[in-house]
C-alpha positions as CSV (number, residue, x, y, z in Angstrom):
1,K,-38.1,-19.3,92.1
2,L,-37.9,-22.1,90.5
3,A,-39.0,-20.9,87.0
4,K,-35.9,-18.5,87.4
5,S,-33.7,-21.8,88.0
6,A,-30.7,-21.3,85.8
7,D,-31.2,-25.2,85.1
8,S,-32.9,-26.9,81.7
9,E,-34.7,-29.8,83.4
10,T,-35.9,-27.3,86.7
11,Q,-37.4,-24.7,84.4
12,R,-39.6,-27.0,82.2
13,F,-41.1,-28.3,85.8
14,A,-41.3,-25.3,86.7
15,S,-43.4,-24.1,83.5
16,L,-45.9,-26.8,83.3
17,A,-46.5,-26.1,86.9
18,L,-47.3,-22.6,85.9
19,C,-49.0,-23.1,82.5
20,N,-51.7,-25.5,84.9
21,L,-51.9,-23.3,87.8
22,C,-53.1,-20.3,85.3
23,V,-55.5,-22.6,83.7
24,G,-58.3,-22.6,86.9
25,T,-61.0,-20.4,87.8
26,Q,-61.2,-17.1,87.3
27,T,-61.1,-16.1,91.0
28,Q,-57.4,-18.5,90.2
29,K,-56.7,-16.7,88.1
30,E,-56.8,-13.6,89.4
31,S,-55.0,-14.6,92.7
32,I,-51.8,-16.0,91.0
33,V,-51.7,-12.7,89.6
34,K,-51.7,-10.7,92.6
35,Q,-49.2,-12.8,93.4
36,G,-46.6,-11.8,90.5
37,V,-46.6,-14.6,88.4
38,L,-46.6,-12.2,85.3
39,R,-42.7,-11.1,86.5
40,V,-41.5,-14.7,86.1
41,L,-43.7,-15.6,83.1
42,L,-42.3,-12.9,81.3
43,F,-39.0,-14.0,82.4
44,I,-39.3,-17.1,80.8
45,L,-41.0,-16.1,77.9
46,R,-37.6,-15.2,76.7
47,Y,-36.2,-18.4,78.1
48,P,-33.7,-20.0,75.2
49,D,-35.6,-23.3,75.6
50,L,-38.6,-24.1,73.3
51,E,-40.5,-26.2,76.2
52,V,-40.0,-23.8,78.7
53,E,-41.5,-20.5,75.3
54,R,-44.2,-22.4,74.6
55,R,-45.3,-23.0,78.4
56,A,-45.2,-19.8,79.3
57,S,-47.3,-18.5,75.5
58,L,-50.3,-21.3,76.5
59,A,-50.1,-19.2,79.6
60,I,-50.5,-16.1,78.9
61,A,-53.3,-17.6,76.9
62,A,-55.2,-19.4,79.9
63,L,-55.1,-15.6,81.7
64,S,-55.7,-13.9,78.9
65,L,-59.4,-15.2,78.9
66,G,-60.0,-13.7,82.6
67,S,-60.9,-10.3,83.4
68,N,-60.4,-7.4,81.7
69,Q,-57.9,-6.8,84.8
70,N,-55.6,-9.3,84.0
71,R,-55.3,-8.5,79.8
72,L,-54.6,-4.6,81.3
73,Q,-52.1,-6.5,83.7
74,I,-50.6,-8.4,80.1
75,V,-50.0,-5.6,78.6
76,G,-49.2,-3.4,81.5
77,C,-46.0,-6.0,82.1
78,G,-44.1,-6.1,78.8
79,F,-45.6,-9.0,77.1
80,V,-47.2,-7.9,74.1
81,R,-43.8,-7.4,72.2
82,S,-42.4,-10.8,73.1
83,L,-45.4,-12.3,71.9
84,L,-45.5,-10.8,69.1
85,E,-41.7,-11.8,68.2
86,A,-42.8,-15.1,69.0
87,T,-45.9,-15.1,66.6
88,S,-42.4,-15.1,63.6
89,Y,-40.9,-17.7,65.3
90,P,-40.4,-21.3,63.1
91,D,-42.4,-23.3,65.9
92,L,-45.4,-24.2,64.8
93,K,-46.9,-24.7,68.3
94,L,-45.0,-21.1,69.9
95,R,-47.2,-19.5,67.0
96,Q,-50.1,-21.1,68.0
97,F,-49.6,-20.2,71.5
98,A,-48.7,-16.9,70.5
99,L,-51.7,-16.0,68.4
100,L,-54.0,-17.5,71.0
101,A,-52.8,-14.8,74.0
102,L,-53.0,-12.5,71.6
103,N,-56.2,-13.5,70.7
104,G,-57.5,-13.4,74.4
105,L,-56.2,-9.6,75.6
106,V,-57.8,-8.4,72.5
107,L,-61.4,-9.8,74.0
108,S,-60.9,-6.5,76.2
109,T,-63.8,-4.2,76.5
110,E,-60.4,-1.9,76.6
111,P,-59.5,0.1,73.2
112,T,-56.1,-0.1,75.6
113,T,-54.9,-4.1,74.8
114,K,-55.8,-3.2,71.2
115,H,-54.1,0.1,71.1
116,H,-51.3,-1.5,72.6
117,I,-50.8,-4.1,70.0
118,V,-51.4,-1.7,66.7
119,A,-48.4,0.4,68.7
120,E,-45.9,-2.6,68.8
121,N,-45.8,-3.2,65.1
122,G,-48.5,-5.8,65.5
123,L,-50.2,-5.3,62.4
124,S,-47.0,-5.6,60.1
125,S,-46.0,-8.7,62.4
126,L,-49.5,-10.6,61.8
127,L,-49.5,-9.8,57.3
128,S,-45.6,-12.1,57.6
129,V,-47.4,-14.5,59.5
130,L,-50.4,-14.0,56.8
131,K,-47.5,-14.4,53.9
132,S,-45.5,-17.2,55.6
133,C,-47.7,-19.5,57.5
134,K,-48.9,-22.8,55.6
135,D,-51.2,-24.2,58.7
136,D,-54.8,-23.6,59.4
137,E,-54.7,-22.8,62.7
138,S,-52.1,-20.2,62.6
139,T,-54.6,-18.5,59.4
140,H,-57.1,-18.8,61.7
141,A,-56.2,-17.4,64.7
142,C,-54.5,-14.2,62.9
143,I,-57.2,-14.2,60.7
144,Y,-60.0,-14.1,63.7
145,L,-56.9,-11.4,65.5
146,L,-57.3,-9.0,63.2
147,G,-61.6,-9.0,63.1
148,S,-60.8,-8.4,66.2
149,L,-58.9,-5.9,65.9
150,A,-60.5,-3.8,62.9
151,E,-63.6,-3.7,65.0
152,D,-61.8,-0.2,66.2
153,I,-62.7,2.2,64.0
154,E,-58.9,3.5,64.2
155,I,-57.0,0.1,63.3
156,L,-59.5,-0.1,61.0
157,K,-58.6,3.1,59.2
158,A,-55.1,1.8,60.0
159,I,-55.7,-1.9,58.2
160,V,-56.7,0.4,55.0
161,D,-54.5,2.4,55.5
162,M,-51.8,0.2,54.2
163,D,-53.4,-1.6,52.0
164,S,-51.7,-5.0,52.0
165,F,-53.5,-7.5,54.5
166,L,-56.9,-7.7,51.6
167,P,-54.8,-10.2,48.8
168,F,-54.2,-12.2,51.3
169,V,-57.3,-12.9,53.3
170,V,-59.2,-13.1,49.8
171,Q,-56.3,-15.8,49.2
172,K,-57.7,-17.9,52.5
173,L,-60.9,-17.2,51.6
174,G,-60.5,-19.2,49.0
175,A,-58.2,-21.6,49.9
176,A,-59.2,-25.1,51.8
177,G,-59.4,-24.7,55.2
178,S,-61.5,-24.8,58.1
179,I,-65.2,-23.1,58.0
180,E,-64.7,-21.3,60.9
181,T,-61.3,-20.0,58.7
182,K,-63.6,-18.9,55.9
183,R,-65.8,-17.0,58.7
184,S,-63.4,-15.2,59.7
185,A,-62.2,-14.1,56.6
186,A,-65.6,-13.0,55.7
187,Y,-66.0,-11.2,59.0
188,F,-63.1,-9.1,58.3
189,L,-63.6,-8.1,54.9
190,A,-67.2,-7.5,55.9
191,L,-65.8,-5.0,57.9
192,L,-63.2,-3.3,55.6
193,S,-66.0,-3.3,52.3
194,E,-68.5,-1.3,55.5
195,Y,-65.5,0.8,56.4
196,Q,-65.0,1.9,51.9
197,E,-68.1,1.9,51.6
198,C,-69.2,4.6,53.8
199,H,-66.5,6.5,52.6
200,R,-67.0,6.8,49.1
201,R,-70.5,8.4,50.4
């Protein structure tokens, strides 16, 4: 109830409390999901307060690192579109937390989460992030997410058909950045080249 308060200060304290609760054990995460925390987080993710939006994104990121059941429920509640929208916001932390949450969702063994991201124009959103982001953390999270999505052959085909990601990922590979970003870029490019090689035969 406090998280849905119209008072911004109350919202901020409530969102902080929810964020802390979501960074718990697997049992704790499943328990608060059963109690309806996802509906509350979706509400505050759309609340016009940057600090509240950041905490909601981070809470979803924490929950997405739980079970497949949690991930499927997060997707089913409609978070993907809101998280993808958040990747286009100018605030650096909000963008990073949204990308972190999306990366958590694609860890699922169920292909549903990956396909849902693509169905919400996720590839176009990630391309926009690659074109615009200047910080290494966002770049790494974006390319890592692309690599995870590309492990699905249907999504990999869609990425190849777009014919847009290659120059930007190659650019990031050659630019100054962390070794983690370079590894993610190399992995993504390896998936692309393997697909293209198989379809030349």
